[in-house]
BAKE-26733 format. One record per residue (C-alpha): x negated, y, z negated; residue number from 1. Coordinates in steps of 0.001 Angstrom, whole numbers, plus 500000, padded with zeros to 6 digits. Each point is the difference from the previous one (the first is absolute). Layout:
residues N
      px      py      pz   nr
       X       Y       Z  NUM
...
This chain:
residues 114
      px      py      pz   nr
  773402  038899  044833    1
  500547  496260  500366    2
  496910  497834  500235    3
  500699  497793  503026    4
  497646  497318  498736    5
  502202  499148  497037    6
  502760  498745  502365    7
  502893  501471  498049    8
  502226  499852  503074    9
  503077  498330  498569   10
  502876  502441  499533   11
  503477  498465  500455   12
  501933  503330  499956   13
  497755  501434  502730   14
  500325  496783  501978   15
  503804  500159  499808   16
  499923  503635  501088   17
  497721  499189  502941   18
  502247  497102  501055   19
  503047  502282  499875   20
  498120  502563  502087   21
  498984  497448  502638   22
  503509  498515  500152   23
  501431  503514  500372   24
  497640  500778  502863   25
  500855  496676  501662   26
  503749  500610  499661   27
  499615  503492  501444   28
  497925  498556  502860   29
  502610  497322  500706   30
  502803  502575  500056   31
  498000  502248  502318   32
  499149  497062  502275   33
  503662  498982  500190   34
  501097  503565  500793   35
  497313  500351  502657   36
  500986  496667  501572   37
  503652  501086  500110   38
  498978  503317  501538   39
  497869  498371  502692   40
  502721  497491  500851   41
  502660  502709  500401   42
  497997  502348  502220   43
  501388  500665  503463   44
  496747  498916  501652   45
  500076  496630  498228   46
  503620  498915  500415   47
  499359  497640  502886   48
  496453  499014  499144   49
  498111  498677  497017   50
  500135  501812  496682   51
  496598  501662  500327   52
  500274  500970  503641   53
  497768  503073  500164   54
  496947  501557  498389   55
  501938  502271  497639   56
  501917  497062  498536   57
  496806  497993  499533   58
  498256  502907  498295   59
  502876  500669  497617   60
  500393  496321  499094   61
  496288  499747  499276   62
  499265  503304  498356   63
  502985  500705  497735   64
  499758  496856  497818   65
  496208  500042  500350   66
  499920  503610  498834   67
  502124  499172  496958   68
  497624  497174  499093   69
  497036  502342  500524   70
  501467  502651  497718   71
  500897  497363  497424   72
  496443  498674  500022   73
  498546  503488  499693   74
  502374  500697  497106   75
  498794  496851  498247   76
  496385  501097  500469   77
  500814  503441  498588   78
  501571  498318  496981   79
  496920  497774  499655   80
  497796  503095  499951   81
  502216  501704  497438   82
  499994  496909  497772   83
  496208  499751  500323   84
  499543  503682  499056   85
  502166  499543  496919   86
  498109  496882  498901   87
  502799  497526  500583   88
  500079  496750  501972   89
  499762  501080  503632   90
  499228  496794  501895   91
  503658  498975  500138   92
  500811  503104  502030   93
  497026  499427  502264   94
  501285  496503  500702   95
  503439  501400  500796   96
  498456  502489  502424   97
  497982  497333  501817   98
  503059  497742  500191   99
  502040  502779  501626  100
  497136  500839  502374  101
  499762  496335  501024  102
  503730  499899  500725  103
  499631  503207  502016  104
  497279  498460  502165  105
  502085  496844  500519  106
  503065  502072  500933  107
  498055  502174  502422  108
  498395  496970  501634  109
  503402  498378  500553  110
  501573  503222  501202  111
  497050  500766  502274  112
  500126  496562  501538  113
  503722  500184  500756  114
C-alpha cells in the first residue's frame, strides 16, 4: 500500500488518463445538453413560448446533464478507490471526481434558477 506521507503523487500517465476521462465526460455532457435543449425547443407546448416553458422541460434540462456529471464523478471516485487498493497514485482521480461534482452543482444551480 502507498504511504500517503511520502507524497509520491506525481504520475503523468495517470494524469493524462484522468484528463481524457474528464474531457470525455464533459463532451458527453455538452452533447446531452444540446440534445435536451433542441428537444425542449421543439416541443408542442413550447413553440410559442420560451424554451423551458413547463416543469418537464426544466427538469429534463437540469437533470440529464447533471446526471451525466454525477455518474462521471462517481466513476472517477470508483477509479480512485481502485487505484488506492492497488497501491497506485489515486489522488489524481479524486481530484477529477471533485471537479466533476463541482461542475454538477454549478449546472444544477443554473438550471434550477432558470
